[in-house]
N, CA, C and O of each residue as an XYZ file, in Angstrom:
536
protein
N       9.327     -3.479     -3.585
C       8.147     -4.391     -3.325
C       7.957     -6.200     -3.475
O       7.025     -6.886     -3.895
N       8.871     -6.430     -3.099
C       8.523     -7.696     -1.098
C       8.436     -6.845     -0.428
O       7.832     -6.172     -1.264
N       8.491     -6.240      0.349
C       7.947     -4.971      0.791
C       6.190     -5.469      0.778
O       5.519     -6.059      1.624
N       5.865     -4.952     -0.519
C       4.207     -4.621     -0.172
C       3.772     -6.219     -0.687
O       2.825     -6.850     -0.217
N       4.651     -6.682     -1.707
C       4.356     -8.018     -2.246
C       3.513     -9.085     -0.796
O       2.749    -10.037     -0.952
N       4.103     -8.363      0.789
C       4.010     -9.728      2.214
C       3.059     -9.285      2.274
O       1.967     -9.778      2.558
N       3.400     -8.103      1.965
C       1.966     -7.209      3.571
C       0.189     -7.721      2.569
O      -0.861     -7.907      3.184
N       0.315     -7.841      1.021
C      -0.726     -8.436      0.480
C      -0.380     -9.612      0.224
O      -0.173     -9.976     -0.934
N      -0.326     -9.969      0.691
C      -0.174    -11.470      1.467
C      -0.805    -11.621      2.603
O      -1.883    -12.002      3.057
N       0.511    -11.076      3.009
C      -0.469    -11.494      4.339
C      -2.052    -10.019      4.699
O      -2.202     -9.548      5.826
N      -2.652     -9.742      3.902
C      -3.583     -9.020      4.222
C      -4.598    -10.273      3.169
O      -5.746    -10.441      3.580
N      -4.335    -10.790      2.363
C      -5.210    -11.600      1.847
C      -5.847    -13.291      2.941
O      -6.940    -13.854      3.011
N      -4.234    -13.604      3.721
C      -4.769    -14.495      4.487
C      -6.001    -14.910      5.130
O      -6.488    -16.040      5.174
N      -6.600    -13.391      5.819
C      -8.299    -13.716      6.275
C      -8.762    -13.973      5.429
O      -9.795    -14.410      5.935
N      -8.955    -14.144      3.945
C     -10.099    -13.229      2.365
C      -9.786    -15.147      2.159
O     -10.671    -15.872      1.708
N      -8.204    -15.767      2.644
C      -8.263    -16.737      1.650
C      -9.676    -17.842      3.094
O     -10.742    -18.407      2.851
N      -8.809    -17.648      4.596
C      -9.816    -18.912      5.546
C     -11.024    -18.875      4.985
O     -11.581    -19.797      4.390
N     -11.629    -17.237      5.283
C     -12.502    -17.613      5.556
C     -13.303    -18.085      3.348
O     -14.502    -17.814      3.401
N     -13.118    -18.351      2.571
C     -13.905    -18.640      1.647
C     -12.537    -20.096      1.705
O     -11.893    -20.201      0.661
N     -12.232    -20.935      2.665
C     -12.022    -22.167      2.997
C     -13.095    -22.252      3.687
O     -13.916    -22.606      2.841
N     -13.700    -22.150      4.780
C     -14.027    -22.524      5.767
C     -15.670    -21.847      4.941
O     -16.316    -22.646      5.618
N     -16.762    -21.120      4.131
C     -17.356    -21.100      3.700
C     -17.916    -21.699      2.526
O     -18.898    -21.470      1.819
N     -16.722    -22.774      2.541
C     -16.876    -23.124      1.474
C     -18.555    -24.434      1.103
O     -19.091    -24.881      2.117
N     -18.941    -24.715      0.199
C     -20.727    -25.259      0.555
C     -20.350    -26.672      0.083
O     -21.199    -27.435     -0.377
N     -18.289    -27.192      0.285
C     -18.956    -28.500      0.129
C     -18.099    -29.407      2.073
O     -17.034    -29.205      2.656
N     -18.826    -29.967      2.258
C     -18.548    -30.091      3.889
C     -18.006    -31.828      3.370
O     -18.346    -32.567      2.446
N     -16.893    -31.964      4.653
C     -17.113    -33.211      5.360
C     -18.471    -33.536      6.710
O     -19.053    -32.838      7.540
N     -18.498    -35.327      6.205
C     -19.373    -36.170      7.213
C     -18.791    -35.654      8.277
O     -17.598    -35.349      8.271
N     -19.708    -35.474      9.489
C     -19.893    -35.774     10.776
C     -20.052    -34.462     11.214
O     -20.805    -34.210     12.154
N     -19.464    -33.660     10.669
C     -19.500    -31.725     11.430
C     -21.577    -31.813     11.465
O     -22.501    -32.273     10.794
N     -21.280    -30.825     13.045
C     -23.033    -30.106     12.570
C     -23.270    -29.461     11.381
O     -22.393    -28.791     10.835
N     -24.168    -29.574     11.014
C     -25.344    -28.803      9.818
C     -24.795    -26.716     10.553
O     -24.255    -25.841      9.877
N     -25.215    -26.627     11.986
C     -26.297    -25.624     12.802
C     -25.268    -24.763     12.375
O     -25.440    -23.793     11.637
N     -23.136    -25.503     13.323
C     -21.956    -25.119     13.300
C     -21.896    -24.706     12.555
O     -21.794    -23.516     12.258
N     -21.953    -25.791     11.891
C     -21.162    -25.136     10.150
C     -21.897    -24.423      9.468
O     -21.581    -24.792      8.338
N     -22.689    -23.628      9.336
C     -24.011    -22.790      9.281
C     -23.543    -21.478      9.925
O     -23.256    -20.534      9.189
N     -23.424    -21.336     11.621
C     -22.873    -20.235     11.874
C     -21.955    -19.597     11.259
O     -21.926    -18.539     10.631
N     -20.720    -20.894     11.696
C     -19.202    -20.618     11.128
C     -19.245    -19.746     10.049
O     -18.616    -18.695      9.924
N     -20.016    -20.246      9.293
C     -19.666    -19.467      8.241
C     -20.157    -17.605      7.806
O     -19.804    -16.607      7.179
N     -21.161    -18.149      8.668
C     -21.688    -16.242      8.742
C     -20.687    -15.434     10.229
O     -20.540    -14.247     10.520
N     -20.385    -16.164     10.613
C     -19.121    -15.077     11.246
C     -17.987    -15.024     10.610
O     -17.206    -14.169     11.028
N     -17.598    -15.752      9.610
C     -16.250    -15.733      8.537
C     -17.038    -15.053      7.359
O     -16.326    -15.153      6.360
N     -17.985    -14.528      7.116
C     -18.836    -13.441      6.597
C     -18.560    -12.561      7.286
O     -17.665    -11.774      6.978
N     -19.171    -12.473      8.266
C     -18.704    -10.587      8.967
C     -17.176     -9.990      9.476
O     -16.802     -8.820      9.554
N     -16.190    -11.704      9.900
C     -15.433    -11.101      9.756
C     -14.629    -10.388      8.540
O     -13.986     -9.339      8.572
N     -14.967    -11.679      6.967
C     -14.303    -10.632      6.520
C     -14.490     -9.090      5.789
O     -13.723     -8.203      5.416
N     -15.536     -9.244      5.805
C     -16.148     -7.689      5.630
C     -15.229     -7.339      6.686
O     -14.020     -7.269      6.468
N     -15.458     -7.238      7.197
C     -14.962     -6.247      8.831
C     -13.109     -6.129      8.343
O     -12.258     -5.313      8.696
N     -13.028     -7.224      7.487
C     -11.356     -7.271      7.623
C     -10.862     -6.290      6.210
O      -9.730     -5.911      5.909
N     -12.398     -6.020      5.388
C     -11.721     -5.985      3.966
C     -12.005     -4.508      3.844
O     -11.527     -3.758      2.993
N     -13.001     -4.132      4.985
C     -13.813     -2.418      4.495
C     -13.156     -1.922      6.289
O     -13.863     -1.086      6.852
N     -12.287     -2.269      6.837
C     -12.012     -1.737      8.029
C     -10.572     -2.398      7.372
O      -9.965     -2.089      6.347
N     -10.290     -3.439      8.408
C      -8.512     -3.310      8.577
C      -7.591     -3.493      7.166
O      -6.498     -4.053      7.084
N      -8.047     -3.115      6.528
C      -7.242     -3.443      4.636
C      -7.174     -1.768      4.988
O      -5.989     -1.523      5.218
N      -7.866     -0.717      5.097
C      -7.168      0.529      4.898
C      -6.732      0.977      5.843
O      -6.160      2.002      5.472
N      -6.629      0.878      6.827
C      -6.029      0.740      8.147
C      -4.578      0.290      7.682
O      -3.620      1.048      7.837
N      -4.495     -0.503      7.320
C      -3.257     -1.408      7.186
C      -2.007     -0.788      5.882
O      -0.781     -0.718      5.784
N      -3.001     -0.499      5.198
C      -2.474      0.656      3.958
C      -2.078      2.087      4.244
O      -1.043      2.652      3.892
N      -2.917      2.488      4.829
C      -2.746      3.877      5.463
C      -1.860      4.399      6.331
O      -1.311      5.468      6.065
N      -1.604      3.743      7.450
C      -0.931      4.096      8.789
C      -0.223      2.495      8.747
O      -0.773      2.326      7.659
N       0.273      1.601      8.899
C       0.599      0.415      9.364
C       1.883     -0.064      8.505
O       2.992     -0.069      9.038
N       1.660     -0.567      6.830
C       2.779      0.298      6.102
C       3.626      1.628      6.102
O       4.830      1.826      5.936
N       2.835      2.250      6.285
C       3.840      3.073      6.246
C       4.820      3.802      7.344
O       5.555      4.700      6.936
N       4.846      3.387      8.896
C       4.741      3.723      9.420
C       5.379      2.173      9.420
O       5.293      2.075     10.644
N       5.775      1.277      9.144
C       6.832      0.333      9.018
C       8.653     -0.114      8.042
O       9.739     -0.694      8.029
N       7.252      1.139      7.141
C       8.427      0.935      5.949
C       9.385      1.622      5.969
O       9.904      1.925      4.895
N       9.973      2.128      7.300
C      11.063      3.579      7.331
C      12.050      2.478      7.783
O      13.174      2.559      7.289
N      11.738      1.134      8.918
C      12.296     -0.380      9.333
C      12.728     -1.159      8.915
O      13.634     -1.890      9.316
N      12.074     -1.150      7.890
C      11.782     -2.601      6.419
C      13.130     -2.037      5.823
O      14.096     -2.791      5.706
N      13.183     -1.008      5.530
C      14.614      0.484      4.885
C      15.498     -0.329      5.431
O      15.948     -1.396      5.013
N      15.831      0.585      6.938
C      16.696      0.033      7.861
C      17.397     -0.611      7.416
O      18.499     -0.209      7.041
N      17.039     -1.707      7.316
C      17.639     -3.432      8.204
C      17.487     -4.294      7.467
O      17.745     -5.485      7.638
N      16.749     -3.424      5.951
C      17.312     -4.770      4.594
C      18.893     -3.825      4.468
O      19.901     -4.515      4.321
N      19.040     -2.541      4.519
C      20.529     -2.342      4.252
C      21.761     -2.243      5.553
O      22.988     -2.158      5.516
N      21.257     -2.271      6.122
C      22.007     -3.354      7.656
C      22.708     -4.792      6.808
O      23.913     -4.928      6.595
N      21.892     -5.541      6.506
C      21.524     -6.666      6.272
C      22.421     -6.652      4.466
O      23.476     -7.164      4.092
N      21.267     -5.726      3.665
C      22.639     -6.131      2.470
C      24.222     -5.869      2.722
O      25.061     -6.650      2.275
N      24.585     -4.675      3.496
C      26.414     -5.013      3.535
C      26.860     -5.927      4.383
O      27.972     -6.421      4.201
N      25.812     -6.423      5.790
C      25.968     -7.772      6.043
C      26.539     -9.393      5.303
O      27.331    -10.335      5.268
N      25.542     -8.808      4.892
C      25.539    -10.678      2.943
C      26.092     -9.913      2.521
O      26.935     -9.898      3.418
N      26.509     -8.945      1.678
C      27.632     -8.712      0.562
C      28.781     -8.388      0.791
O      29.415     -7.946     -0.168
N      29.516     -8.492      2.223
C      31.264     -8.244      2.690
C      31.851     -8.834      2.171
O      31.245     -9.900      2.057
N      33.020     -8.904      1.569
C      34.094     -9.031      1.672
C      34.126    -10.969      2.173
O      34.027    -12.141      1.809
N      34.397     -9.787      3.509
C      35.264    -10.621      5.257
C      33.785    -11.405      5.667
O      32.625    -11.190      5.315
N      34.408    -12.422      6.586
C      32.847    -12.706      7.411
C      33.882    -13.087      8.431
O      34.784    -13.761      7.935
N      34.030    -12.808      9.927
C      34.062    -13.967     11.121
C      33.342    -15.378     10.822
O      32.477    -15.615      9.979
N      34.085    -16.449     11.972
C      33.928    -17.956     11.375
C      33.949    -18.475     12.743
O      35.103    -18.487     13.171
N      32.707    -19.101     13.951
C      33.900    -19.377     15.360
C      33.617    -20.224     15.500
O      32.664    -20.584     14.809
N      34.238    -21.270     16.546
C      34.303    -22.200     17.066
C      33.546    -22.312     18.292
O      33.681    -21.295     18.972
N      32.719    -23.277     18.873
C      33.068    -23.562     20.619
C      32.338    -24.807     19.998
O      31.600    -25.148     19.072
N      33.496    -25.597     21.882
C      33.659    -26.707     21.803
C      33.394    -26.890     23.416
O      33.911    -26.344     24.391
N      32.395    -27.864     23.285
C      31.815    -28.975     24.205
C      32.493    -30.278     24.716
O      32.231    -31.205     23.950
N      33.229    -30.629     25.695
C      33.455    -32.040     25.604
C      33.926    -32.591     24.670
O      34.908    -32.025     24.188
N      33.631    -33.432     24.243
C      33.427    -34.076     22.328
C      33.039    -33.106     20.629
O      33.343    -33.074     19.436
N      32.419    -32.641     21.372
C      31.562    -31.672     19.879
C      32.194    -30.350     20.236
O      32.245    -29.607     21.216
N      32.731    -30.397     18.789
C      32.647    -28.705     18.278
C      31.940    -28.374     17.349
O      31.221    -28.974     16.550
N      32.238    -27.255     17.546
C      30.966    -26.871     16.762
C      31.548    -25.369     15.664
O      32.512    -24.682     16.002
N      30.679    -25.084     14.276
C      31.635    -23.707     13.350
C      30.843    -23.638     13.135
O      30.178    -24.632     12.847
N      30.246    -22.144     13.120
C      29.174    -20.912     12.492
C      29.966    -20.068     12.057
O      31.120    -20.136     12.479
N      29.655    -19.118     11.186
C      29.968    -18.105     10.483
C      29.000    -17.081     11.005
O      27.785    -17.230     10.885
N      29.547    -16.045     11.583
C      28.619    -14.947     11.990
C      27.563    -14.596     10.372
O      26.395    -14.945     10.548
N      27.849    -13.957      8.853
C      26.876    -13.880      7.941
C      25.640    -15.229      8.574
O      24.433    -15.054      8.409
N      26.084    -16.271      9.148
C      25.131    -17.311      8.524
C      23.817    -17.636      9.547
O      22.941    -18.500      9.522
N      24.078    -16.671     10.325
C      23.634    -16.757     12.037
C      22.673    -15.245     12.109
O      21.840    -15.177     13.012
N      22.806    -14.141     11.210
C      22.726    -12.943     11.841
C      21.904    -12.965     10.060
O      21.030    -12.128      9.835
N      22.214    -13.737      9.214
C      21.405    -13.173      7.744
C      20.799    -14.279      7.038
O      21.219    -15.032      6.159
N      19.285    -14.143      7.888
C      18.386    -15.277      8.284
C      17.091    -14.878      7.905
O      16.933    -13.658      7.951
N      16.424    -15.329      7.657
C      14.138    -14.018      7.664
C      14.434    -13.936      9.198
O      14.505    -12.926      9.898
N      14.583    -15.203      9.535
C      14.222    -14.244     11.981
C      14.724    -13.541     12.120
O      14.225    -12.573     12.693
N      16.412    -13.513     11.590
C      16.998    -12.572     12.697
C      16.316    -10.573     11.771
O      16.076     -9.455     12.225
N      16.294    -11.153     10.527
C      15.417     -9.662     10.186
C      14.824     -9.348     10.430
O      14.877     -8.140     10.657
N      13.430    -10.167     10.691
C      11.838    -10.074     11.325
C      12.155     -8.662     12.200
O      11.948     -7.452     12.112
N      13.185    -10.223     13.645
C      12.976     -9.157     15.175
C      13.996     -8.241     14.955
O      14.301     -7.862     16.085
N      14.943     -7.466     13.864
C      15.659     -6.513     13.335
C      14.682     -5.287     12.869
O      14.698     -4.069     13.051
N      14.076     -5.931     12.381
C      12.719     -4.541     12.023
C      11.594     -4.626     12.491
O      10.641     -4.609     11.712
N      11.357     -4.756     14.054
C      10.561     -4.807     15.153
C      11.168     -4.023     16.102
O      10.541     -3.516     17.032
N      13.260     -3.787     15.797
C      13.263     -2.748     16.771
C      12.986     -1.537     16.530
O      12.315     -0.841     17.293
N      13.557     -1.077     15.247
C      12.447      0.754     14.985
C      11.381      0.982     14.793
O      11.003      2.149     14.891
N      10.474     -0.057     14.442
C       9.376     -0.157     15.117
C       9.081      0.219     16.648
O       8.542      1.299     16.886
N       9.428     -0.660     17.697
C       9.723     -0.012     18.794
C      10.114      1.149     18.917
O       9.218      1.677     19.575
N      10.646      1.673     18.774
C      12.005      2.946     18.918
C      10.699      4.020     18.967
O      10.233      4.597     19.949
N      10.050      4.111     16.793
C       8.904      4.296     16.498
C       7.612      4.659     17.590
O       7.190      5.742     17.996
N       7.172      3.188     17.880
C       5.910      3.811     18.741
C       6.330      3.928     20.027
O       5.479      3.770     20.903
N       7.895      4.265     20.462
C       8.222      4.446     22.823
C       8.076      6.516     21.438
O       7.145      7.244     21.781
N       8.561      6.810     20.762
C       8.661      8.252     20.273
C       7.510      8.785     19.470
O       7.431      9.878     18.909
N       6.704      7.891     19.514
C       4.730      8.786     19.881
C       4.141      9.210     21.211
O       3.548     10.239     21.536
N       4.445      8.213     21.829
C       4.258      8.005     23.251
C       4.380      8.818     23.771
O       3.569      9.711     24.018
N       6.254      8.609     24.292
C       6.864      9.827     23.833
C       6.490     11.307     23.897
O       7.038     12.120     24.641
N       6.007     11.438     23.479
C       5.210     12.838     22.009
C       4.339     12.929     22.661
O       4.290     13.986     23.290
N       3.135     11.872     22.900
C       1.723     12.016     22.957
C       1.539     12.471     24.571
O       0.540     13.143     24.829
N       2.806     12.004     26.068
C       2.660     12.176     27.029
C       3.604     14.061     27.135
O       3.767     14.704     28.172
N       4.027     14.464     25.763
C       4.704     15.964     26.347
C       3.507     16.853     25.628
O       3.146     17.995     25.910
N       3.073     16.068     24.734
C       1.560     17.405     23.845
C       0.406     17.177     25.064
O      -0.539     17.966     25.052
N       0.433     16.326     25.923
C      -0.624     16.037     26.390
C      -0.910     16.872     27.140
O      -1.971     16.807     27.761
């Protein structure tokens, strides 16, 4: 469910941004003409996103990304709840730093980076398959 919730949050951001930009209450000092043009552009962009990109994202992007998400979640889950951990120490002059491997690996940034690896492999596989079939 976390995967679906994250995708729904991502898909709602452009619409929320448009609702802020198209608000009738404006700060003083802004150009009325540019504000009106901006509202029209946001409306067009929002309609495009809702009727073109959202169905594409739901039908194509999410199913292709989910296997990578599951694989990386499984790897990170096994690291996060392992009974053992490895601690490293780095000394540079007077400064000594200690860090644990689990703290380094099990972070949101690391997980997001690692999810990209299966996605990259899938994209390369599809490109190679297209080369051989074309």
